[in-house]
N, C-alpha and C positions, 0 to 999 in steps of 0.2 A: 929612796924608797917610794914606790907608787902607791898612791892612796886612792881609796873610793870613799868619798865623804857625802852623805845624804842628809839633807835637812828635814824640816817637818813643816807643818802648816804655820808656824810662827815666823817672825822676822829674824832670819839666820845670818850669821857672819862665819863663812867658810873659807879657810886658807889652806891650800894644798901644799905650800912650801916647796922643798926640793923634790924633784921627781916628776914622772909622767902621770898626772893625777886626773881623776874624774870627779866633778863637783856637780851636785843636783840640788837645787834650791827647794823645789817642791812646796811652793805656796808662800805667801807673805812677801814683804819687802826685803829681799834677800841681797847680801853683798857677797859675791864670789870672787876669790882672789886665787889665780892659778899659781903664782910664783914662778920659779925657774922650772924648765922642763916643757914637754910637748903635752899641753893639758886640754881636756874637754870640759867645758863649763856649759850648763844647761839650766835654764831657769825652772824647767819642768813644772808640773802643776798637780800632781797626784790625781790625774784624771779629770780635774775640774778646770774651769776657765779663770786663770789668774789675771785680773786686770791691774794688779799692783805693779808698779815699775820696780825692776831690779837693776843692780849694778854688777857688771861682769867685767873682770880686769884679768887678761890672760897673763900679763907679766912677760918675762923673757921666754923664748922658745916658739915653736911652731904650733899655735894654739887654735882650737875650734871653739867659737862661742855661738851659743844659740839662745836667743830670747824667746819670749812667749807673748801673751795677749796684752800685757801692760805697756807703758811707756818706758822701754828699757834703755839703759846706757851701756853700750858694749865698747870696750877699750882693748885693742889687740896687743898693744905694747910692742916690744922688739921681736923680730922673727916674721916668718911668713905665715900670716894668720888667715882664718876664714871666719867671717862674722855674718850671722844671720839674724836679722831682727825679729822675725816672726817665723814659726814653723807651722802656721795654720793660715788658711785663705779665709776662714770664717770669723776668727777672733784674732785682732791684731791692735797694735798701738802705734803711736808716733814715736819712733825710736831714734836714738843718737848713736851713730857708729863712728868710731875713730880707729883706723887701722894701726897707727903708729909707724914706726920704722919697719922696713921690710917690704917684700912683694906680696901684698894683701888682696884678698877677694872678699868684697862687701856686698851684701844682698839685703836691701831694707826690707823687702816683702810688702804686704799691704800696709796702708797708713801713710801719713805725711812725715817722711823720715828725713833726717839730716845725715849725709854721709861724707866723710873726709878720709881719704885713703892714707894721708900722711906721706912720708918720704918713702921712696921705692917706686917700682913699676906695679901700679895697682889696677884692679879690675872692679868697678863699682856698677851695681844695678839698683836703681831706686825701687823697682817693682811698681805695684799699683799704689795710687795716691799721689798727692802733690808734693814732690820731693825736692830737696836742694842738695846738690853735690858740690862740695867745696874742694878746689884744687889750689893749694897754697904751696905746692912743691912743683915748680915747673922746670926742674932740672931733668926729670924723666918724663917720658911721654906715656900716659895712661890710656885706658880704655874706659870711657864712662857711658852709661846708658841710663837715661832717665826713666824709662819704662812707661807704664800707662799714667795718665794724669797730666796736670800742668806742672811741668818740672823746670828747675832753674839750675844752670851751671854757673858757679860763682868763683871768679877770679879776684875778688875784691881785696884779698890779703896780700897780693903780689903786686909788683910794679913792672910793667913791660916797657921795654926801650921803645922810643918813638919809631914808628914805621916797621917794627919787627914782626908784630904778632897780628894775625887775622883770625877772628872768631866767626865762623861761618855756619849758621844753623842749616842753610840750604844744602851744603855739602857735608854736614855732620863732622866737620874737622875744625881743630885749632891748629894753624900752621905758623912756623917761624920762617920768615923770608920766603914763603911759598914752598919750603922744603919739608923739614921734619914736622911730622903732624901727630896730633893727639885726636883720638876719636871721641865725638860727643854726639851720641845718637839719641833721638827722642827727647830733645829739650825744646821748650817753647820760650823760655826767658834766659836772659843773660845779665849777670852782674860783671861788668868790666873791671879792669884793674885800676890801680891808682896812677898808672902811666898812660901813654897814648897808644891806642890800638884801633883797628878797623873791626866793626861788628856789623855782620850782615844777617838780616832775619830770614825766616822761611816764608813759605806761602801762607802759613796760617797767622793767627793773632799772636803777636809777640810783645813782651815787655822787655826793652832793651835800656839798660842803665850804663852810661859810660863811666860814671864816677870820676876820678882824678885824671888830669892830663888833657891833651888836645886830641879828641877822639873824632873819628869818622864813622858814622852809623847810618845804615841803609836798611829801613824796614822791609823792603820788598812788598810782595802782595800781602793782603790781609789788613785788618783793623788794628793797628799797632800803636803802642804807647812807647814814646822814646824820650828819655831824660839825658841831657848831656853831661850834667854834673859840672864840677869845677873845670876851667880851662876853656880855650877857644875851640869849640866844637863845630862840626858840620853834620847836620841831621837832614835826612831825606826819608820822607815817609813812604815813598813809592805809591803804588795803587792801594786803594782802600780808604776808609775814613779813619784818619790817623790823628793822635794827639802828640804834639811835640813841644818840649820845654827846654829852653836853653840852659837855664840854671847857672849863670855866672860866666864872665868872659865875653869875648867878641864872637858871638855865635852866628851861624848861618843856618836858617831852618827853611827847608824846601817841602812844601806839603805834598806835591805831586798830584795825581788824579784822585778824585774823591772829595768828600766834604770834610775838610780838616780844621783842627783847632791848633793854633801855633801861638805860644806864649814865650816872651823873653825870660820870664821868671827870674828869680834872684837867689834862690836858696835861703830866703829869710834876711838877706843883706841888701844894702843899696848898690845896685849895679849901674854905674855911670858910663859904662862902655857901650857904644852903639852896636846894634844887632841888625842883621838882614833877615827879613821874614818875607818869604815868597809862597803865596797860597797854591799857585798852579791852578789847574782845572778844577771845577767843582765850586760849591757854595761854602766858602771858608770863613773862619773867624780868626782875625789876627790881633794880637795884644802886645803892644810894646811895654817898655818899662822906663827907668829913669834916664837912660842914656839917649844919645842922638840916633834914634832908630830909623831904618827904612823899611816900609811895609808895602809890599806889592800884592794886590789881590789876585790878579791874573784873570782867567776866564770864569765867569759865574757871578752870582749875586752874593757879594762878600761884604763882611763887616769888619772894619779896620778902626782900632783905637790906638792913638799914639802913646798915651800914658794911662796907667791905672792908679795914679796916686796924685794928690794935690800938694804934697810935700816935696817929693823928689820927681823931677820931670826933666825931659830933654827937648831939644829942637828936632822934630821928627819930619820925615818926608813920607807922605802917604799917596799911593796911586791905586785907584780901584781897579783899573783895567776894564776889560769888557764886562758887560752886565750891569744890573741895577744894584749899585753898591751904596753903603752907609759908611761915612768916613767921619771920625771924631778925633781931632788932633789932640785934645786935652790941653794942659798947661804947656808953656813954651812958645817959642817963635816957629 
């Protein structure tokens, strides 16, 4: 049986059960459960601005879920679902959208939203705001659009095989062995997988995190922040004033042109593996860690520090290169 269930200004719990149901919350902190069937769930607001977050769960079936101005949680469940975090450009919240299984369409709307299409061939659009799109199902190739704002594509819940995947913000693609591609439009930041991949930034300012594995990361143009994470990583800032942190493993950090900051870093542990830091052109700051590090200032007036600790240190090699440089070996030979 197809039901029409309408709440009131209170905190309502509405459950459609079996059938193609329509549920409207109409104010308050509501919970709407579609159940089985092709359901329509709407936070609704009785004509007022509802800034209270609602929970909408479509259940099984091809459902349509629509949030409102609050910080809403929308769960599509099984089926080919359509989720819309906000239906207003004036009043909006920071929403969480999870498509579940099926070929889903997710639209965050305005606000700083988190979108996860789940399994299936999904189409996500962050809309306005600083959004995060999570892709933890790389069996299918989705279409992701960050929209306006500073947006992040997040693959940190999967593990890519070494040499298989390239995440390229400049071409707006994530490709497997240069062939099958996923679309990643309008993203500024990347969270890499727990495996080994290649990450390439755009011409703007990017935050690129390699996470686990032996990653190769190229910031490209712009003032980028690049963190290698665990593993033996190769980081290249490219042009611009970049910040590079190795964060564990035998890392290679290349500043490129611009006034760069390069740090072996250690993710809070003692890293006794030697790193290579090359500032390149520009007035760079290079900082080693506990391992036997090699620091090359390159062209420009550079500052090189072999160790930043009096407890754990290595036997470092420091070469200022051209320019008026400051070199501090720290402890060690």
